[in-house]
N, C-alpha and C positions, 0 to 999 in steps of 0.2 A: 531264273526267269528274267531277271534284269538283263543279264548278258544275252539271252535269246531274243529279248525285245530289241536290243541294240542291233543284233544281226538282222532282224526282220526290217528295221527301219532302213538300214543301208541297202538291203536287198530291194526294198520298194523304190528307193531313189534310182536304182538301176532299171527297174521295171518301167518306170515312168520316163526313162531316157535322160535322166540327169547325170548319169554316170556311164562311161563307156565300158566295154567288157574288160579292158585293161585296168581301168580305175577300180572296177568292182573286184578284180583279182587282188588289188593292194589293200582294199578297204573292208573286205569281209573275210570271215574265217573260211578255211578250205572245206570244213564240214560243220553243219549246224548241230551235230550231235552233242547233247549235254555232257557226255563224257569227255569230249574234246575241248570245249570252250571252258575256260576258267571262270570261277564265280566273280561277279562284279557287284560291289556294294554301292549304295547310294553315295554320291559324291565322286565316284570313280569313272563315270561315263565321260566320253571325250568332250561333250559340250559343257559338262560341269567343271572339268579341269580348266577349260578356256575361261569359264565364268569366274572360277576361283582365282586365276591369275590376274584377271582384270580387277577383281575386288582387292587383291593384295597390292596391286599397283596404284590403287586409288582412282581408277578410271570409272568405276561404277559403284553404286550401292545396291545391295540385293538382300532380301530376306529369305531367299530360296533355301539356303542351308539350315537356318534356324527353324523355318517353318516345317521342314521335313525331317528334322532331327538328324541331319547328316553332317559330316565333317568336311570342310573345304580341302580339296587335294590339289596341289599345284604341280605335282610331278607324276608322271606315269608310274604306277605302283611297281616296285622292283620284284615283288614276289610272283608276278605273272611270268609265264614262259616268254622267251625272247621273241618268238614269232607273233605272239599276241600283243606284246608291247609295241612291236613295229606297226601292227595294224592300227592300234589306238593312236600312236603318234602320227600316222598317215591321216587319220580322221581329223586330228587336231590341226594339222597343216592344211587340210582341205577346207575346214571351217574358216581358217584365217585367210585363205586365198580365194575362196569362192563365195561371192555375195549371195547367190541363190541358195546354196547349201546352208550358209550361215543364218539365213532367214528361217530355215526349218529347224536347224540344230540349236534351238534356244528353248528356255523354260516353257514358253507359251505353247509349244508344239510337242512337248515330250511328256511321256507318262510320268505321273507323280510318284507312283509306288508308295502312296501314303496309306498306311493301315493303322488302325487303332491297336494299341498293345493288348495282349491276351488278357491281362489283369482288368483292363477297362471293359472289355467285351464280356468277361466272366461276371463282373459286377452288374452290368446291365442285364445279363441273362438271369441272374439270381433275383434281381429287383423285379423283372417282368414276371417271373414264376410266382413270387410272393404276391404281387398285385393281382394276378389271375386267381390265386387262392382267396384273396380278400374280396374279390368281386363275384364270387360264387353266388348265384341268385338265391339259393336256399338260406343264406345268412341274413338276407334282407327282407324276409317275410316271416311272419309267425301267426298262429291262430289266436285271436283275441275275441272273447265273447262269441265263440262259435263261428268266427268269420276271419278268413285270411286277410291280414293287413300288413302294410309295409312296416318295417321295424328300423328305427335308428339305433346306432351303436356308437359309443365313444371308442376311441382307438384302444383304450384299455379293455373295454368289453369285447371288442373285435378279437383282441389277442386271446381273451378267455375262451371265446367260442372256437377259435382255431385249435386251441390246445385240447378241446374235447373231441376233435374229429379223429376218424380212423387213421388218417395219415399225419397225425400230429408230430410223430417222430421226424418225418421227412421235412415238415414245416420248420421245426425247431433247428434241425441240422442246417437247413438252407439259411435260416435267419442268422445262425452262428457264422456261417461262411461269409454272409454279407457283412456282418458286423466286423469281421476280420479285415475286410476290404476298407472299412471306414477307419481302421486303426484302433477300434474299440471292441476287442473280442469279448468283453464281459457284459455287453448290453443285453437287457431283457428283451423278450419278444415285443412287448409294448413299445420300448424305445426304438427297436428296429423298424416297427411298423410306422411310427411317427415320422421317421426319415423317409421311408418308402412312399408314403401317401402324400408327403408334403407338397409335391408339385402336381398331384393328380386330382385335386378337388377344386371346386369353384363354389362360392357361397350362394345360398338359395335366394338372396335378396339383392336387387340392383344396387341399393345404397351401400352394400358391403363389397360390391364388385368394382364399381366405377368411381372415378374422380368426378368433379363437377362437370367437366367437359363431356365425359362419357354419359353422365345422367341426362344432359341436354340432348345428346344424340339418341339416347334410349327413348326419350319422350317423343322424338320425331319418328322413330321406328314404330312406337305404339300407335301414333296417329295414323301412320300408313296402314298398319294392320287393321285398325278400326274401319278405315275407308275401304279396304279390301273386303271386310265382312259386310259392309254396306252394299258393295257391288254384288256379293253373293246373295244377299237378302232381296234386293230389288231387281237384279238382272240388268241394271243400268250401268253403263261404262262411265267411270269417273276419271278425271285427269289427275291421277295420283302421282305426286312427285317422287323421285328416287331418293330414298333416305341416305344420309351421309355414312361413309365407311368409318369404322373405328380405327384408331391407331394404338400403339402400345402406351402412349402417354395418357390414354383415356381410362386405363385400368389401374387399380390400386396396387396390384402385384404383377410382376412379370409372368408368373405362372398362369395367372388368369388369362392374360393376353395370349400366351402360348397355347392354351386349351381352347380359346374362342376365335381368335383371329379377327380380321377386318370386318367380317360379316356377323360376328358374334354367334357362330355356329358351335353348339356344345360338343366337345370331343373329350371332356373329362370323364374319369371313371366314377367319381364320387361327388355328392352334394355335401357341402359343409354348413354347419349351423354355428357360427361364431357366437360366443357369449350365451350359449344355450345348454351347455353341459350341466349335468346334475352336480350339486355341491360336493358330493362325495367323490367325484371323479373329474379332475380338471382337464383331462385329455380331450382333444377336439371331438365334437359330436359329428357323426357322418351319416349320410344316407346313400342310397344307390342311384347312380345317374341313369340306370335303366328303367326307373319308374316313369309312368306316364303322369300327366298333370293331376289326375284324381289321386293317385298314390302319393304324390308330393304334398297335396293339400291334406290328405289323411294323416300323413306323418306330422305335419305342422299342427294339426288339430290335436293329435295325441300328445305332442310335446306341451302344448298350452295346457291341456287338461291335467297332465301329470305334474307339471311344475306348480300349477295352482293348488292342486290337492295335496301333494306330497311335500312341497317345499314352501308353500304359501308365498309364491312370487307376487310381486306387486304389478299393477297395471302397467307401470312404466317399463318393467322388465319384459312384459308380454307383448308390448306394442310392435317391436320388429317382427315377431312371429306372426302376429295378426296381419301385419303389412305384407308378409310373404303370401298368406292366403289371398289377400286382396289383389296382389299382383297376378295371381293365378286365375282369378275369377273370369276374365275375358276368354281364356282358353277352356275353362270348365264349362262356360255357357256354350262355347262353340262345339266341343267334342262330347260333353256329358250333360247336355241340356234336355235330353229325352228321358222319360220315365222308363226304367227297366225293372225286371223282377227282383234283381239283386238289391235294389235300393228302396223297394216298396212303392208307396204312393207318390213320393216326390222324387224328382231327378237328383242326381248327385250335386249338380250346380245349385239347385234350390236349397238343398240341405246345408251346403257350405255357406251360402249367403245368409241363411237363417242363423247359423252359428255365429257368423261374423257380426251380424246385426245385434245379436244378443250380447256379445262381448263388448261391442261399442257402447251399447246402452248401459251395460253394467259399469263400465269405466268412464261413462259420460264423455265420450269422444265422438268427434265427427269423422267421416271417412277421409277428409282432407288431412287429418292428423297422421294417417297411415302413409299417405304418399309423401308427406313432408318430412317424415322421420329420417334422421341421419345419425349414424353412430358418432359417439363422442370422439373427437380427435385426440389421440394420445400425444402427450407432450414428450419431448425428447429429454432423456436423462442428462444430456450435456447442458441443456439450459438450466436444469434444476441444479446441477453442480455449480454453474456460474453464479446462479442466484445465491447459493449457499456461501460461496466464496465472497460475494459482495456483502452479504450479511455479516460474515465473520470480520471482514475488513472494517465495516462500519462500527461493529461492536468494539474492535480494538481502538479505533479512533476515539470513540466515546469514552473509553477507559482512560486514554491519554488526556 
């Protein structure tokens, strides 16, 4: 295909009048049949040979060969038939003597022929297949108190659920193949899923997603949303400013930025709940990104209730989860503020607000404590090591 593309390029030069009929006869193969033209590898095209010679002579610096995984070739390959060697040499001479052709026969105008290796594509396909299995909607809902509710799962619990499915054998085989691509063939399904979902989740709470700059931008976006709601309520057009776009520097992790982008549009597959896993399972707690705001709030309410009853969590541990419900309240009022048969006499928004008010009263907190909450910044182990070394040095000096 590389050889055929080369023939096509030089045919086009003739079609556009850059080459005469006589020049075309010297610069193109007598027949474009694949059985006639010899194979051409990356690095062996005429312009690449010219480029390699200039690089070898120190006339230019180029990353072309490294970038495309090809080897610089400075001589016309001897394994080609003589007639084809003559054609490629004629092309090299034409590039050297014709400025117009040289402007086209250069890396900027040539097909890259850059393809991902099969191993990389296979790994990506295996990962996508496993993610699709993990994102099956049926995994993320269950019946609780005669009512279908969203269900959160740790990565470990997710692995257990997948092993119960009818296609468990296919899932385990795929996980094994994926683990082999990681160079760790003995990984368990839980360990494989930890790797697979690592870049596919974004935390439920803004304070877990953004750095300080991002939180300031988030506050501006929330103000804009509130003004838009005011427009909807009153019908009066307001002069609403355009909120600032996010950058990668506003997010705490690169994967959060990759899933959200400059407008913070959710594209992730899963919601994550840092520091909210049950004590018996340290793997990351996840929810489904396909939930609506009511489902998300229900999931948070259930986590709060379970952790308080089953593990006797303190108010301090529950604050970020309550902050998550508080963050959803404007959307709950907007989309679930009406009474419906499913929720009884109160709307979903009213029920969640009542729950939130009760929790705040129980913990003697004010609403501002939820918006002001920030996760504890983790200290780097390197600093701790330095401190330890300093302490040891001081102790040695004291002994002396």
